[in-house]
N, C-alpha and C positions, 0 to 999 in steps of 0.2 A: 476519596477524590484523588485524581491524578493531575499533575501539572504538565504531564508529557503530551505534546501535541501530536495528533494523528491526522495525516492528509489522506483523504479518500478520493481516488481518481477513477471515474467511471462515466462513460458517455450515456449510459442508461439511467434516466432520472429516477426511476423506481428503485433500482438496485442501489444507487447512490444514497437515496433518502433512507432506505431501510437500514443500511450500514451506519449512516450518520446518526440516525435517531437511536439505534441500538447502542452504539458506543457512547453517545452522550448520556443515555440512561444509566450507563455503567460508571459514569463520572469522568469520562475522558473529554478533553477539549478537542474538537474536530473542525477542520476546514475541508472544503471540498473543491474539486475541479472537474469540469466536464470532459476534458481531453488533455492529452499530453502537453501541448503547448501552454495551456493555462496552468498546469501543475508546475512546469518548469519556471514560468514567470513568478509563481508564488514563492519559489525557493529563493528568490532574491530578497524576500522580506521575512520568511519564516524558516526555521530549521526543525522539521518534524522528527520526532523520535521514531515514528513508524509511518510508512506509506503503504496503504492498501490499494493495490494497483490492478486494474483490469488490463487485459492484453489487447483485445480487439476493439480499437477505437479509431475514429477517423484521424487523418493526419499522422502524427507520430504514434506508432503502436507501443504497447506497454513494454515490450522487450527493449526497444530503443530508449524509452523513458528511463527504465531501470539502469541501462548503461550510462546515461547522462547523469542520473542521480549519483551513481557510484563515483563519478569524477567531479561532482559539484563541490566547491569549497565550503559551502554552508552545511554539507551533509556528511561529515566524516564518519559519524556513528549511526546514521539513519539506517534502520532495518526496513527491508522491503518484503511485503507479503503479497504475492500475486493471487488474485481472486478472479478466476476465469472459468469459462465453459470449456476451454481447451484442455482436455484431459488425457490426450495420448502421451505415452512415455516420452516421445520426441519433443512434445510441447513442454513438459516438465523439465527435461534436460536443457532446452533452450532458455527457459526461465532462469534456471540456476546459472547457466553460462552468462546470462545477461546481468547477473548480479543479485537476483532475488535470494532472500534468505529462507523463504518458506513459500509454499504453493498450496492453494485450496481451490476446490472446484465449486462452481455454481450449479444449481441454486444453493445459496449460502444456508448453512445450518447454523443458527445463531449461537447455540451452545458450543459448537466446534469453533466458531469464530472467536468467541470469548477466550477459549483456551489458547488458540493460536496467537491472539493479540497479547495475552498475558505472558506466554512463553517468549515471544519476541522482545517484549519490553524488559523482561527479566534478563534475557541474554544480553541485551544492550547494556544493562546495568553492570554486568560482569566484565564487559570489554574495557581495556585500558583507556 
């Protein structure tokens, strides 16, 4: 069991539910948001260890959400894993420039997701 909170942000309810249910089945505590604005509002009350973040969402896109998380006072050590259908090299570069620590493509492969989540939480644990 992990006491580290994971925030899953995705406007697609099916994708959001698959990721939430899978991570909870692995022992993680998960909260979800349907869009960037909702995720940013949640950051006023929670400090997630990891944000699993979609890019293409209505309103604020995932790249901007990542930039805002990087500057949020409640998230100094929060890791960001972008999980998106946008797979061009330029998209990945934009994700990293925006503050993402990791980048995965949809459709999500759950075994790969487990590895990415574990790797990001372990990296967070090594940070000062």
